[in-house]
VMD Tcl script that builds the backbone (N, CA, C; Angstrom):
set m [mol new atoms 540]
animate dup $m
set s [atomselect $m all]
$s set {name element resname resid chain x y z} {
  {N N MET 1 A 89.393 62.351 86.835}
  {CA C MET 1 A 90.336 61.880 85.838}
  {C C MET 1 A 91.719 61.726 86.477}
  {N N ILE 2 A 92.378 60.683 86.086}
  {CA C ILE 2 A 93.784 60.520 86.454}
  {C C ILE 2 A 94.576 60.825 85.180}
  {N N PRO 3 A 95.348 61.913 85.204}
  {CA C PRO 3 A 96.081 62.284 83.990}
  {C C PRO 3 A 97.215 61.303 83.712}
  {N N THR 4 A 97.707 61.334 82.496}
  {CA C THR 4 A 98.926 60.607 82.180}
  {C C THR 4 A 100.095 61.390 82.757}
  {N N VAL 5 A 101.262 60.799 82.762}
  {CA C VAL 5 A 102.459 61.514 83.231}
  {C C VAL 5 A 102.666 62.770 82.385}
  {N N GLU 6 A 102.519 62.645 81.083}
  {CA C GLU 6 A 102.702 63.819 80.198}
  {C C GLU 6 A 101.669 64.895 80.480}
  {N N GLN 7 A 100.426 64.511 80.710}
  {CA C GLN 7 A 99.384 65.484 81.036}
  {C C GLN 7 A 99.680 66.165 82.369}
  {N N ALA 8 A 100.186 65.418 83.333}
  {CA C ALA 8 A 100.548 65.998 84.630}
  {C C ALA 8 A 101.677 67.011 84.473}
  {N N LYS 9 A 102.645 66.708 83.615}
  {CA C LYS 9 A 103.746 67.653 83.364}
  {C C LYS 9 A 103.221 68.936 82.738}
  {N N GLU 10 A 102.292 68.811 81.807}
  {CA C GLU 10 A 101.695 69.993 81.164}
  {C C GLU 10 A 100.875 70.798 82.162}
  {N N LEU 11 A 100.132 70.108 83.013}
  {CA C LEU 11 A 99.331 70.774 84.034}
  {C C LEU 11 A 100.236 71.532 85.004}
  {N N LEU 12 A 101.329 70.927 85.390}
  {CA C LEU 12 A 102.298 71.578 86.264}
  {C C LEU 12 A 102.787 72.877 85.635}
  {N N LYS 13 A 103.160 72.820 84.367}
  {CA C LYS 13 A 103.675 74.017 83.680}
  {C C LYS 13 A 102.598 75.078 83.473}
  {N N LYS 14 A 101.350 74.665 83.466}
  {CA C LYS 14 A 100.242 75.610 83.327}
  {C C LYS 14 A 100.115 76.489 84.572}
  {N N TYR 15 A 100.394 75.909 85.739}
  {CA C TYR 15 A 100.188 76.630 86.998}
  {C C TYR 15 A 101.471 77.060 87.703}
  {N N VAL 16 A 102.606 76.542 87.281}
  {CA C VAL 16 A 103.873 76.867 87.940}
  {C C VAL 16 A 104.815 77.470 86.914}
  {N N THR 17 A 105.334 78.651 87.222}
  {CA C THR 17 A 106.210 79.332 86.270}
  {C C THR 17 A 107.671 79.369 86.717}
  {N N LYS 18 A 107.913 79.324 88.020}
  {CA C LYS 18 A 109.291 79.393 88.519}
  {C C LYS 18 A 109.972 78.045 88.302}
  {N N GLN 19 A 111.111 78.088 87.632}
  {CA C GLN 19 A 111.826 76.855 87.300}
  {C C GLN 19 A 112.187 76.049 88.540}
  {N N GLU 20 A 112.520 76.716 89.637}
  {CA C GLU 20 A 112.898 75.981 90.855}
  {C C GLU 20 A 111.737 75.130 91.378}
  {N N PHE 21 A 110.514 75.619 91.240}
  {CA C PHE 21 A 109.347 74.852 91.685}
  {C C PHE 21 A 109.014 73.736 90.695}
  {N N ILE 22 A 109.188 74.015 89.412}
  {CA C ILE 22 A 108.979 72.963 88.399}
  {C C ILE 22 A 109.977 71.834 88.644}
  {N N THR 23 A 111.237 72.204 88.846}
  {CA C THR 23 A 112.284 71.209 89.095}
  {C C THR 23 A 111.966 70.384 90.337}
  {N N HIS 24 A 111.541 71.056 91.400}
  {CA C HIS 24 A 111.222 70.333 92.640}
  {C C HIS 24 A 110.113 69.304 92.393}
  {N N ASN 25 A 109.049 69.710 91.737}
  {CA C ASN 25 A 107.950 68.783 91.461}
  {C C ASN 25 A 108.407 67.625 90.572}
  {N N GLN 26 A 109.255 67.929 89.603}
  {CA C GLN 26 A 109.774 66.865 88.735}
  {C C GLN 26 A 110.635 65.891 89.529}
  {N N GLU 27 A 111.450 66.413 90.440}
  {CA C GLU 27 A 112.304 65.541 91.254}
  {C C GLU 27 A 111.472 64.669 92.187}
  {N N VAL 28 A 110.437 65.238 92.776}
  {CA C VAL 28 A 109.566 64.436 93.633}
  {C C VAL 28 A 108.832 63.399 92.779}
  {N N GLY 29 A 108.459 63.769 91.570}
  {CA C GLY 29 A 107.834 62.807 90.661}
  {C C GLY 29 A 108.746 61.622 90.375}
  {N N LYS 30 A 110.022 61.897 90.112}
  {CA C LYS 30 A 110.986 60.817 89.858}
  {C C LYS 30 A 111.179 59.950 91.100}
  {N N ALA 31 A 111.253 60.604 92.258}
  {CA C ALA 31 A 111.418 59.865 93.516}
  {C C ALA 31 A 110.212 58.957 93.755}
  {N N MET 32 A 109.027 59.496 93.529}
  {CA C MET 32 A 107.813 58.708 93.755}
  {C C MET 32 A 107.730 57.535 92.785}
  {N N ARG 33 A 108.163 57.750 91.567}
  {CA C ARG 33 A 108.179 56.648 90.588}
  {C C ARG 33 A 109.097 55.520 91.084}
  {N N ALA 34 A 110.289 55.887 91.558}
  {CA C ALA 34 A 111.239 54.890 92.061}
  {C C ALA 34 A 110.682 54.170 93.293}
  {N N LEU 35 A 110.011 54.917 94.159}
  {CA C LEU 35 A 109.422 54.301 95.352}
  {C C LEU 35 A 108.288 53.348 94.969}
  {N N ALA 36 A 107.491 53.728 93.988}
  {CA C ALA 36 A 106.413 52.845 93.525}
  {C C ALA 36 A 106.989 51.539 92.994}
  {N N ILE 37 A 108.048 51.642 92.220}
  {CA C ILE 37 A 108.691 50.436 91.689}
  {C C ILE 37 A 109.219 49.575 92.848}
  {N N HIS 38 A 109.856 50.224 93.805}
  {CA C HIS 38 A 110.393 49.498 94.961}
  {C C HIS 38 A 109.297 48.754 95.716}
  {N N PHE 39 A 108.145 49.397 95.900}
  {CA C PHE 39 A 107.047 48.812 96.671}
  {C C PHE 39 A 106.033 48.057 95.807}
  {N N ASN 40 A 106.392 47.858 94.525}
  {CA C ASN 40 A 105.527 47.127 93.597}
  {C C ASN 40 A 104.147 47.776 93.450}
  {N N GLU 41 A 104.163 49.104 93.296}
  {CA C GLU 41 A 102.942 49.885 93.077}
  {C C GLU 41 A 102.968 50.443 91.659}
  {N N ASN 42 A 101.964 51.233 91.297}
  {CA C ASN 42 A 101.842 51.787 89.951}
  {C C ASN 42 A 102.778 52.997 89.781}
  {N N PRO 43 A 103.871 52.854 89.027}
  {CA C PRO 43 A 104.851 53.936 88.908}
  {C C PRO 43 A 104.284 55.212 88.278}
  {N N ASP 44 A 103.454 55.076 87.249}
  {CA C ASP 44 A 102.889 56.278 86.622}
  {C C ASP 44 A 102.009 57.042 87.610}
  {N N TYR 45 A 101.160 56.330 88.318}
  {CA C TYR 45 A 100.247 56.952 89.281}
  {C C TYR 45 A 101.031 57.707 90.357}
  {N N TRP 46 A 102.039 57.065 90.907}
  {CA C TRP 46 A 102.834 57.707 91.949}
  {C C TRP 46 A 103.619 58.893 91.394}
  {N N GLN 47 A 104.137 58.776 90.179}
  {CA C GLN 47 A 104.862 59.892 89.583}
  {C C GLN 47 A 103.941 61.092 89.382}
  {N N ILE 48 A 102.721 60.839 88.957}
  {CA C ILE 48 A 101.738 61.914 88.762}
  {C C ILE 48 A 101.505 62.655 90.076}
  {N N ILE 49 A 101.362 61.915 91.157}
  {CA C ILE 49 A 101.173 62.527 92.472}
  {C C ILE 49 A 102.366 63.415 92.819}
  {N N GLY 50 A 103.569 62.913 92.582}
  {CA C GLY 50 A 104.771 63.713 92.850}
  {C C GLY 50 A 104.839 64.958 91.982}
  {N N LEU 51 A 104.481 64.823 90.731}
  {CA C LEU 51 A 104.522 65.962 89.805}
  {C C LEU 51 A 103.554 67.067 90.217}
  {N N LEU 52 A 102.419 66.686 90.772}
  {CA C LEU 52 A 101.372 67.669 91.086}
  {C C LEU 52 A 101.333 68.089 92.547}
  {N N HIS 53 A 102.166 67.501 93.395}
  {CA C HIS 53 A 102.027 67.698 94.839}
  {C C HIS 53 A 102.185 69.143 95.293}
  {N N ASP 54 A 102.987 69.928 94.621}
  {CA C ASP 54 A 103.197 71.339 94.995}
  {C C ASP 54 A 102.723 72.287 93.897}
  {N N ILE 55 A 101.650 71.949 93.228}
  {CA C ILE 55 A 101.170 72.768 92.108}
  {C C ILE 55 A 100.775 74.175 92.560}
  {N N ASP 56 A 100.516 74.352 93.843}
  {CA C ASP 56 A 100.104 75.664 94.347}
  {C C ASP 56 A 101.187 76.387 95.140}
  {N N LEU 57 A 102.351 75.811 95.260}
  {CA C LEU 57 A 103.376 76.366 96.144}
  {C C LEU 57 A 103.802 77.777 95.750}
  {N N GLU 58 A 103.808 78.063 94.479}
  {CA C GLU 58 A 104.187 79.390 94.004}
  {C C GLU 58 A 103.245 80.465 94.536}
  {N N LEU 59 A 102.019 80.094 94.816}
  {CA C LEU 59 A 101.029 81.042 95.314}
  {C C LEU 59 A 101.250 81.402 96.775}
  {N N PHE 60 A 101.865 80.488 97.553}
  {CA C PHE 60 A 101.956 80.687 98.990}
  {C C PHE 60 A 103.357 80.830 99.548}
  {N N GLY 61 A 104.356 80.342 98.868}
  {CA C GLY 61 A 105.721 80.451 99.367}
  {C C GLY 61 A 105.849 79.837 100.744}
  {N N GLU 62 A 106.143 80.652 101.746}
  {CA C GLU 62 A 106.373 80.167 103.105}
  {C C GLU 62 A 105.091 80.004 103.920}
  {N N ASP 63 A 103.963 80.528 103.436}
  {CA C ASP 63 A 102.698 80.426 104.161}
  {C C ASP 63 A 102.056 79.072 103.880}
  {N N LEU 64 A 102.449 78.089 104.651}
  {CA C LEU 64 A 102.011 76.723 104.379}
  {C C LEU 64 A 100.617 76.403 104.908}
  {N N LYS 65 A 99.981 77.351 105.604}
  {CA C LYS 65 A 98.633 77.084 106.104}
  {C C LYS 65 A 97.672 76.788 104.960}
  {N N ASN 66 A 97.832 77.483 103.848}
  {CA C ASN 66 A 96.920 77.311 102.715}
  {C C ASN 66 A 97.466 76.387 101.628}
  {N N HIS 67 A 98.684 75.932 101.817}
  {CA C HIS 67 A 99.283 75.025 100.837}
  {C C HIS 67 A 98.465 73.738 100.779}
  {N N THR 68 A 98.229 73.263 99.635}
  {CA C THR 68 A 97.410 72.101 99.270}
  {C C THR 68 A 95.919 72.412 99.271}
  {N N ILE 69 A 95.483 73.455 99.980}
  {CA C ILE 69 A 94.074 73.861 99.923}
  {C C ILE 69 A 93.818 74.488 98.553}
  {N N GLU 70 A 94.729 75.367 98.131}
  {CA C GLU 70 A 94.604 75.948 96.792}
  {C C GLU 70 A 94.861 74.878 95.727}
  {N N ALA 71 A 95.758 73.961 96.017}
  {CA C ALA 71 A 96.005 72.853 95.080}
  {C C ALA 71 A 94.722 72.067 94.853}
  {N N GLU 72 A 93.977 71.849 95.921}
  {CA C GLU 72 A 92.705 71.131 95.792}
  {C C GLU 72 A 91.773 71.875 94.828}
  {N N LYS 73 A 91.718 73.193 94.947}
  {CA C LYS 73 A 90.860 73.992 94.052}
  {C C LYS 73 A 91.321 73.872 92.602}
  {N N ILE 74 A 92.628 73.999 92.402}
  {CA C ILE 74 A 93.198 73.910 91.050}
  {C C ILE 74 A 92.912 72.537 90.446}
  {N N LEU 75 A 93.220 71.502 91.190}
  {CA C LEU 75 A 93.090 70.141 90.675}
  {C C LEU 75 A 91.624 69.740 90.487}
  {N N THR 76 A 90.752 70.235 91.346}
  {CA C THR 76 A 89.316 69.983 91.169}
  {C C THR 76 A 88.833 70.651 89.886}
  {N N LYS 77 A 89.266 71.894 89.682}
  {CA C LYS 77 A 88.900 72.615 88.452}
  {C C LYS 77 A 89.380 71.867 87.210}
  {N N GLU 78 A 90.519 71.197 87.336}
  {CA C GLU 78 A 91.093 70.451 86.221}
  {C C GLU 78 A 90.542 69.016 86.149}
  {N N ASN 79 A 89.560 68.727 86.994}
  {CA C ASN 79 A 88.875 67.435 86.984}
  {C C ASN 79 A 89.775 66.258 87.360}
  {N N ILE 80 A 90.734 66.518 88.249}
  {CA C ILE 80 A 91.638 65.462 88.702}
  {C C ILE 80 A 90.916 64.606 89.757}
  {N N ASP 81 A 91.163 63.329 89.710}
  {CA C ASP 81 A 90.528 62.361 90.601}
  {C C ASP 81 A 90.678 62.796 92.066}
  {N N PRO 82 A 89.583 62.784 92.834}
  {CA C PRO 82 A 89.637 63.195 94.246}
  {C C PRO 82 A 90.631 62.398 95.090}
  {N N GLU 83 A 90.869 61.143 94.756}
  {CA C GLU 83 A 91.842 60.348 95.507}
  {C C GLU 83 A 93.248 60.937 95.373}
  {N N VAL 84 A 93.608 61.370 94.171}
  {CA C VAL 84 A 94.911 62.010 93.940}
  {C C VAL 84 A 95.005 63.285 94.779}
  {N N ILE 85 A 93.941 64.067 94.765}
  {CA C ILE 85 A 93.908 65.328 95.526}
  {C C ILE 85 A 94.085 65.052 97.016}
  {N N ASN 86 A 93.381 64.067 97.531}
  {CA C ASN 86 A 93.474 63.760 98.960}
  {C C ASN 86 A 94.872 63.284 99.352}
  {N N ILE 87 A 95.490 62.496 98.501}
  {CA C ILE 87 A 96.864 62.056 98.772}
  {C C ILE 87 A 97.785 63.271 98.851}
  {N N ILE 88 A 97.640 64.173 97.910}
  {CA C ILE 88 A 98.471 65.379 97.887}
  {C C ILE 88 A 98.257 66.210 99.151}
  {N N LYS 89 A 97.027 66.335 99.582}
  {CA C LYS 89 A 96.730 67.143 100.771}
  {C C LYS 89 A 97.409 66.599 102.026}
  {N N THR 90 A 97.642 65.289 102.081}
  {CA C THR 90 A 98.217 64.712 103.307}
  {C C THR 90 A 99.683 65.083 103.528}
  {N N HIS 91 A 100.369 65.585 102.499}
  {CA C HIS 91 A 101.790 65.883 102.716}
  {C C HIS 91 A 102.008 67.207 103.439}
  {N N ASN 92 A 100.946 67.964 103.662}
  {CA C ASN 92 A 101.057 69.219 104.412}
  {C C ASN 92 A 100.442 69.021 105.795}
  {N N ASP 93 A 101.278 68.995 106.815}
  {CA C ASP 93 A 100.794 68.801 108.179}
  {C C ASP 93 A 99.765 69.855 108.592}
  {N N ALA 94 A 99.831 71.045 108.024}
  {CA C ALA 94 A 98.916 72.124 108.400}
  {C C ALA 94 A 97.451 71.787 108.094}
  {N N THR 95 A 97.213 70.845 107.195}
  {CA C THR 95 A 95.822 70.477 106.890}
  {C C THR 95 A 95.211 69.635 107.998}
  {N N GLY 96 A 96.047 68.995 108.814}
  {CA C GLY 96 A 95.551 68.139 109.880}
  {C C GLY 96 A 95.080 66.778 109.397}
  {N N ILE 97 A 95.252 66.498 108.116}
  {CA C ILE 97 A 94.835 65.217 107.564}
  {C C ILE 97 A 95.920 64.177 107.860}
  {N N LYS 98 A 95.507 63.089 108.444}
  {CA C LYS 98 A 96.455 62.039 108.807}
  {C C LYS 98 A 96.809 61.188 107.588}
  {N N ARG 99 A 98.079 60.836 107.502}
  {CA C ARG 99 A 98.516 59.915 106.452}
  {C C ARG 99 A 98.181 58.501 106.894}
  {N N SER 100 A 97.643 57.710 105.959}
  {CA C SER 100 A 97.192 56.382 106.366}
  {C C SER 100 A 97.621 55.256 105.431}
  {N N ASN 101 A 98.353 55.598 104.370}
  {CA C ASN 101 A 98.751 54.521 103.462}
  {C C ASN 101 A 100.152 54.762 102.901}
  {N N LEU 102 A 100.621 53.801 102.184}
  {CA C LEU 102 A 101.989 53.778 101.672}
  {C C LEU 102 A 102.330 54.997 100.829}
  {N N VAL 103 A 101.500 55.319 99.857}
  {CA C VAL 103 A 101.797 56.431 98.954}
  {C C VAL 103 A 101.857 57.756 99.721}
  {N N GLU 104 A 100.977 57.932 100.691}
  {CA C GLU 104 A 100.980 59.171 101.476}
  {C C GLU 104 A 102.248 59.300 102.313}
  {N N HIS 105 A 102.663 58.213 102.935}
  {CA C HIS 105 A 103.890 58.247 103.749}
  {C C HIS 105 A 105.121 58.492 102.875}
  {N N CYS 106 A 105.136 57.884 101.700}
  {CA C CYS 106 A 106.270 58.085 100.787}
  {C C CYS 106 A 106.339 59.531 100.306}
  {N N LEU 107 A 105.215 60.101 99.931}
  {CA C LEU 107 A 105.192 61.493 99.470}
  {C C LEU 107 A 105.682 62.426 100.568}
  {N N TYR 108 A 105.216 62.214 101.771}
  {CA C TYR 108 A 105.591 63.056 102.898}
  {C C TYR 108 A 107.111 63.079 103.101}
  {N N ALA 109 A 107.722 61.912 103.090}
  {CA C ALA 109 A 109.160 61.833 103.339}
  {C C ALA 109 A 109.988 62.218 102.118}
  {N N ALA 110 A 109.510 61.867 100.928}
  {CA C ALA 110 A 110.270 62.156 99.701}
  {C C ALA 110 A 110.319 63.648 99.401}
  {N N ASP 111 A 109.292 64.385 99.789}
  {CA C ASP 111 A 109.235 65.819 99.520}
  {C C ASP 111 A 110.471 66.526 100.077}
  {N N GLY 112 A 110.741 66.343 101.343}
  {CA C GLY 112 A 111.898 66.986 101.954}
  {C C GLY 112 A 113.221 66.380 101.514}
  {N N LEU 113 A 113.239 65.060 101.369}
  {CA C LEU 113 A 114.489 64.394 100.987}
  {C C LEU 113 A 114.965 64.854 99.613}
  {N N THR 114 A 114.064 65.023 98.671}
  {CA C THR 114 A 114.494 65.492 97.347}
  {C C THR 114 A 115.106 66.884 97.450}
  {N N GLY 115 A 114.581 67.703 98.350}
  {CA C GLY 115 A 115.161 69.034 98.569}
  {C C GLY 115 A 116.570 68.953 99.115}
  {N N LEU 116 A 116.787 68.051 100.044}
  {CA C LEU 116 A 118.120 67.868 100.614}
  {C C LEU 116 A 119.090 67.360 99.548}
  {N N ILE 117 A 118.668 66.397 98.764}
  {CA C ILE 117 A 119.534 65.859 97.704}
  {C C ILE 117 A 119.828 66.938 96.679}
  {N N HIS 118 A 118.808 67.725 96.324}
  {CA C HIS 118 A 119.008 68.814 95.358}
  {C C HIS 118 A 120.051 69.810 95.887}
  {N N ALA 119 A 119.921 70.180 97.154}
  {CA C ALA 119 A 120.884 71.116 97.759}
  {C C ALA 119 A 122.290 70.521 97.752}
  {N N TYR 120 A 122.402 69.238 98.048}
  {CA C TYR 120 A 123.698 68.575 98.036}
  {C C TYR 120 A 124.319 68.624 96.639}
  {N N VAL 121 A 123.519 68.331 95.626}
  {CA C VAL 121 A 124.032 68.331 94.252}
  {C C VAL 121 A 124.513 69.729 93.864}
  {N N LEU 122 A 123.780 70.754 94.260}
  {CA C LEU 122 A 124.170 72.131 93.920}
  {C C LEU 122 A 125.501 72.539 94.550}
  {N N MET 123 A 125.839 71.961 95.689}
  {CA C MET 123 A 127.113 72.338 96.336}
  {C C MET 123 A 128.293 71.527 95.820}
  {N N ARG 124 A 128.003 70.465 95.066}
  {CA C ARG 124 A 129.084 69.658 94.480}
  {C C ARG 124 A 129.789 70.483 93.381}
  {N N PRO 125 A 131.094 70.334 93.242}
  {CA C PRO 125 A 131.799 71.086 92.192}
  {C C PRO 125 A 131.256 70.803 90.782}
  {N N ASP 126 A 130.894 69.551 90.509}
  {CA C ASP 126 A 130.413 69.209 89.163}
  {C C ASP 126 A 128.902 69.416 89.001}
  {N N LYS 127 A 128.188 69.624 90.114}
  {CA C LYS 127 A 126.735 69.821 90.113}
  {C C LYS 127 A 125.990 68.728 89.333}
  {N N ASP 128 A 126.522 67.537 89.380}
  {CA C ASP 128 A 125.976 66.415 88.615}
  {C C ASP 128 A 125.427 65.345 89.558}
  {N N ILE 129 A 124.133 65.166 89.530}
  {CA C ILE 129 A 123.486 64.178 90.401}
  {C C ILE 129 A 123.978 62.763 90.112}
  {N N GLN 130 A 124.424 62.524 88.897}
  {CA C GLN 130 A 124.902 61.182 88.540}
  {C C GLN 130 A 126.101 60.756 89.387}
  {N N ASN 131 A 126.839 61.728 89.901}
  {CA C ASN 131 A 128.020 61.430 90.715}
  {C C ASN 131 A 127.735 61.469 92.214}
  {N N ALA 132 A 126.491 61.745 92.576}
  {CA C ALA 132 A 126.113 61.807 93.993}
  {C C ALA 132 A 126.101 60.407 94.589}
  {N N LYS 133 A 126.548 60.305 95.817}
  {CA C LYS 133 A 126.638 59.025 96.522}
  {C C LYS 133 A 125.786 59.067 97.795}
  {N N VAL 134 A 125.187 57.936 98.115}
  {CA C VAL 134 A 124.343 57.829 99.305}
  {C C VAL 134 A 125.134 58.201 100.558}
  {N N LYS 135 A 126.354 57.716 100.674}
  {CA C LYS 135 A 127.187 57.979 101.856}
  {C C LYS 135 A 127.353 59.483 102.092}
  {N N SER 136 A 127.605 60.230 101.023}
  {CA C SER 136 A 127.789 61.680 101.141}
  {C C SER 136 A 126.484 62.382 101.510}
  {N N ILE 137 A 125.392 61.913 100.954}
  {CA C ILE 137 A 124.097 62.510 101.272}
  {C C ILE 137 A 123.739 62.225 102.729}
  {N N MET 138 A 124.050 61.054 103.200}
  {CA C MET 138 A 123.785 60.721 104.607}
  {C C MET 138 A 124.580 61.622 105.547}
  {N N LYS 139 A 125.802 61.981 105.167}
  {CA C LYS 139 A 126.586 62.921 105.982}
  {C C LYS 139 A 125.870 64.267 106.057}
  {N N LYS 140 A 125.343 64.726 104.921}
  {CA C LYS 140 A 124.623 66.004 104.887}
  {C C LYS 140 A 123.290 65.904 105.625}
  {N N TYR 141 A 122.661 64.753 105.553}
  {CA C TYR 141 A 121.406 64.519 106.282}
  {C C TYR 141 A 121.643 64.685 107.784}
  {N N LYS 142 A 122.766 64.179 108.272}
  {CA C LYS 142 A 123.080 64.253 109.699}
  {C C LYS 142 A 123.568 65.639 110.120}
  {N N ASP 143 A 124.000 66.453 109.163}
  {CA C ASP 143 A 124.498 67.801 109.440}
  {C C ASP 143 A 123.311 68.773 109.452}
  {N N LYS 144 A 122.841 69.102 110.660}
  {CA C LYS 144 A 121.648 69.952 110.806}
  {C C LYS 144 A 121.842 71.364 110.247}
  {N N ALA 145 A 123.096 71.792 110.091}
  {CA C ALA 145 A 123.359 73.121 109.538}
  {C C ALA 145 A 123.204 73.138 108.009}
  {N N PHE 146 A 123.243 71.977 107.392}
  {CA C PHE 146 A 123.104 71.889 105.932}
  {C C PHE 146 A 121.625 71.798 105.567}
  {N N ALA 147 A 121.209 72.610 104.603}
  {CA C ALA 147 A 119.812 72.624 104.141}
  {C C ALA 147 A 118.880 72.673 105.349}
  {N N LYS 148 A 119.021 73.728 106.141}
  {CA C LYS 148 A 118.285 73.862 107.400}
  {C C LYS 148 A 116.769 73.792 107.232}
  {N N GLY 149 A 116.281 74.145 106.065}
  {CA C GLY 149 A 114.835 74.125 105.827}
  {C C GLY 149 A 114.255 72.734 105.671}
  {N N VAL 150 A 115.112 71.744 105.528}
  {CA C VAL 150 A 114.647 70.364 105.358}
  {C C VAL 150 A 114.437 69.746 106.736}
  {N N ASN 151 A 113.232 69.301 106.982}
  {CA C ASN 151 A 112.879 68.701 108.257}
  {C C ASN 151 A 113.295 67.229 108.267}
  {N N ARG 152 A 114.349 66.944 108.978}
  {CA C ARG 152 A 114.866 65.564 109.046}
  {C C ARG 152 A 113.868 64.619 109.700}
  {N N GLU 153 A 113.062 65.133 110.620}
  {CA C GLU 153 A 112.071 64.298 111.291}
  {C C GLU 153 A 111.043 63.761 110.293}
  {N N GLU 154 A 110.681 64.569 109.301}
  {CA C GLU 154 A 109.735 64.110 108.275}
  {C C GLU 154 A 110.336 62.950 107.477}
  {N N ILE 155 A 111.610 63.079 107.143}
  {CA C ILE 155 A 112.287 62.015 106.391}
  {C C ILE 155 A 112.394 60.765 107.264}
  {N N ALA 156 A 112.740 60.949 108.522}
  {CA C ALA 156 A 112.949 59.826 109.438}
  {C C ALA 156 A 111.669 59.033 109.703}
  {N N THR 157 A 110.516 59.586 109.371}
  {CA C THR 157 A 109.267 58.845 109.591}
  {C C THR 157 A 109.243 57.538 108.812}
  {N N VAL 158 A 110.065 57.412 107.772}
  {CA C VAL 158 A 110.060 56.172 106.978}
  {C C VAL 158 A 110.442 54.957 107.823}
  {N N GLU 159 A 111.203 55.191 108.876}
  {CA C GLU 159 A 111.627 54.067 109.713}
  {C C GLU 159 A 110.450 53.452 110.457}
  {N N THR 160 A 109.474 54.264 110.839}
  {CA C THR 160 A 108.316 53.735 111.564}
  {C C THR 160 A 107.112 53.502 110.646}
  {N N THR 161 A 106.907 54.361 109.655}
  {CA C THR 161 A 105.718 54.210 108.809}
  {C C THR 161 A 105.904 53.206 107.684}
  {N N LEU 162 A 107.135 53.072 107.206}
  {CA C LEU 162 A 107.412 52.168 106.086}
  {C C LEU 162 A 108.288 50.991 106.483}
  {N N ASN 163 A 108.842 51.066 107.696}
  {CA C ASN 163 A 109.791 50.052 108.168}
  {C C ASN 163 A 111.002 49.960 107.233}
  {N N VAL 164 A 111.454 51.137 106.782}
  {CA C VAL 164 A 112.598 51.240 105.878}
  {C C VAL 164 A 113.641 52.136 106.549}
  {N N PRO 165 A 114.883 51.693 106.660}
  {CA C PRO 165 A 115.924 52.569 107.199}
  {C C PRO 165 A 116.106 53.813 106.322}
  {N N VAL 166 A 116.419 54.934 106.945}
  {CA C VAL 166 A 116.593 56.182 106.204}
  {C C VAL 166 A 117.605 55.997 105.079}
  {N N ARG 167 A 118.699 55.322 105.354}
  {CA C ARG 167 A 119.736 55.134 104.333}
  {C C ARG 167 A 119.169 54.437 103.093}
  {N N ASP 168 A 118.359 53.423 103.286}
  {CA C ASP 168 A 117.756 52.703 102.160}
  {C C ASP 168 A 116.783 53.602 101.400}
  {N N PHE 169 A 116.027 54.402 102.151}
  {CA C PHE 169 A 115.094 55.340 101.517}
  {C C PHE 169 A 115.858 56.353 100.671}
  {N N VAL 170 A 116.962 56.864 101.214}
  {CA C VAL 170 A 117.809 57.806 100.470}
  {C C VAL 170 A 118.298 57.156 99.177}
  {N N GLU 171 A 118.720 55.922 99.263}
  {CA C GLU 171 A 119.229 55.229 98.082}
  {C C GLU 171 A 118.147 55.095 96.999}
  {N N ILE 172 A 116.957 54.715 97.384}
  {CA C ILE 172 A 115.856 54.558 96.412}
  {C C ILE 172 A 115.533 55.905 95.756}
  {N N VAL 173 A 115.413 56.937 96.576}
  {CA C VAL 173 A 115.060 58.270 96.065}
  {C C VAL 173 A 116.172 58.822 95.168}
  {N N LEU 174 A 117.422 58.689 95.606}
  {CA C LEU 174 A 118.546 59.180 94.809}
  {C C LEU 174 A 118.586 58.488 93.447}
  {N N GLU 175 A 118.461 57.180 93.438}
  {CA C GLU 175 A 118.494 56.462 92.162}
  {C C GLU 175 A 117.343 56.898 91.262}
  {N N GLY 176 A 116.189 57.141 91.849}
  {CA C GLY 176 A 115.057 57.627 91.067}
  {C C GLY 176 A 115.317 59.004 90.479}
  {N N MET 177 A 115.927 59.882 91.263}
  {CA C MET 177 A 116.218 61.240 90.801}
  {C C MET 177 A 117.263 61.238 89.675}
  {N N LYS 178 A 118.079 60.211 89.618}
  {CA C LYS 178 A 119.117 60.141 88.580}
  {C C LYS 178 A 118.544 59.765 87.211}
  {N N LYS 179 A 117.341 59.234 87.198}
  {CA C LYS 179 A 116.753 58.776 85.914}
  {C C LYS 179 A 116.102 59.941 85.170}
  {N N ASP 180 A 116.088 59.807 83.850}
  {CA C ASP 180 A 115.418 60.830 83.023}
  {C C ASP 180 A 113.944 60.601 82.932}
}
mol reanalyze $m
mol bondsrecalc $m
mol representation Tube
mol addrep $m
């Protein structure tokens, strides 16, 4: 089954209790929706993938070896389409599964980028994403001391896998994150 966006949101809340993880999944969902629109793909489908991509993260925290493996169990139990599960599994390098298509490459890069944008918004005096600018985010992207946990190399893969400059990718993701 491929859930609706609303069903995916409910499923997320069923398995994730920490607001920071719910927020992260929602932000990746918004980013994926914007990327789908940009690439003329199915926005609901891509948003669902973003919403569910870290459904198991609360179980593992920093131990990423099992991340997405438990997600596969959860999503299989919930009768989620195997294609959705496989796409989600590709965003964790520890699985060894190679990314081979547009949605997988977008998820991989958007995951970290949304974290960087979120961190940037939190340090702003107004804490309002609506006032965030691509130029300012690019400065933080280049500052390796800012949001050290965000792997810039993962984000930079968009230049070779999608043939999209990082700045353009940031703009698409930021605009998506600004939408309700």
